[in-house]
N, C-alpha and C positions, 0 to 999 in steps of 0.2 A: 501302502500308503506314497503319496508321490512326494518328492523331495521337491523344495524350491532353490532354486540358485542363491548360492550367497552372495548379498548385496552388502558393498561398502557402506556402511553408515558413517563413516569418518567425515566431518567437517571441515571444510580449508577456513585458514584466518581470515578472508573476505566473509564466509558465510557465517562462523560466528559473529563478527560484528554486525552483521549486516542483521541476524536474528535480535541482538542486543538494542540495537539500533528501532527496531519495530516494535520492541517489548518497550524500550522507552516512550515513541510516541503514542502508542496503546495507553499508557497507563498516564500520560498527560493529556488525551484526548478522555478518555475516563474523568480525570480529576476536573474537566471544564463543563462535564455532565453528560457529554455523549455517552452512548450504550453502544458496547462493542459487540456486534453480531457472529462477525466471521474475519479469521485471520487467513493470510495466504490463499485465497480461490485463485485456481489456477484451471485454465482451458487452454486448448491450442492455439496458439496468437499470441496468448496475454495473460495477465496474472494482475490480481488485485490486492496489495498488500492486509488493507484492513478494510472491512465493510462496517459502518457503522450508523448510529441512529442520532439526530441531532433534533431532538421534539419530533415531530412527523418527515424530516428530510431526511433521506436514505444518500448516506456519504461515502462514496467510493474517496480512499486514499491514498497516496503515494507517500512513501518514506523513503529518503534519500541519505545517505550517509555518503560524504565525501570528505576525506580528509587531507587532501591535495587540492588545494583552487588552483593547478599548472592548468587543468582543460575546464577552468570556469567555474567550478565551486558545485553544490550538491544543485541549485537552482536551473541551472546552464544544462545542465545532465537530462532534465526532463524537457527533450525535445518535442517536435511534432511528431515523429517517430513513435516515440517511446507513450507519447499519449495519445496517438492511434491505436496500440497494444492494451492501453487502460482501457479506452473507451471500447473497445471490442469484447474487452472481457466482461465489463460492466453490463454491455448488452447481452451477451450469454447470459450472464447472472438472472437479470430480467425476463428474460426467455422461461429462464429454469424455475423462477419465483415470480409468476406472474402478479400474486397480490401485491407485492412489493413495485411493480411498475405504476400502481395507482399513484405512489408518495410523489412529491417534488424530488430531485434529485441534484447534485452537486458531487464537482472533484476537486478536493482539497490535496495538497503537498503540504507537509511535515518537511523540513529541511535541518540537516544537523551537519555540521564540520566537525563534531567530534562527538563519542559518548558522554553528552555532558548536558543535563537538562536544561543550564540556563541558557547553552548554546542553541537551543532549540527555537525554530520560526513555524510556525503554521501559516499557512496561506489557506484562508477559504476563499473557496472559488477560484481558484487557481486556473484553472482552464474551463473550456465548455465544449461539449460534443456538438459537432456539424449537425 
């Protein structure tokens, strides 16, 4: 029997907070009527926090938690480079699931400055793919 190397599964406080923010955002989206298809879709060069359906529209969602506005807050952290990584991951997803590519798509952002649902901001169609 082949032994697998031991992997440390301990999460950092930042990862725990990020997971909590993504869970909060997903719950908010579900309450708004979206159907969550997948969370944490990762490919080489990009990641999508949440993929959902809003009616017939496929929605790629970036969740950002920023507790300190010193560097511009949650919205400012989704710069052009970050958008390109999300778009890359979305294209990979659509190549892998070509039937989904027939749907209209959009990119949304859910911004949190704390882990408080009352402080959540959902920006629909936050940016466009080139």
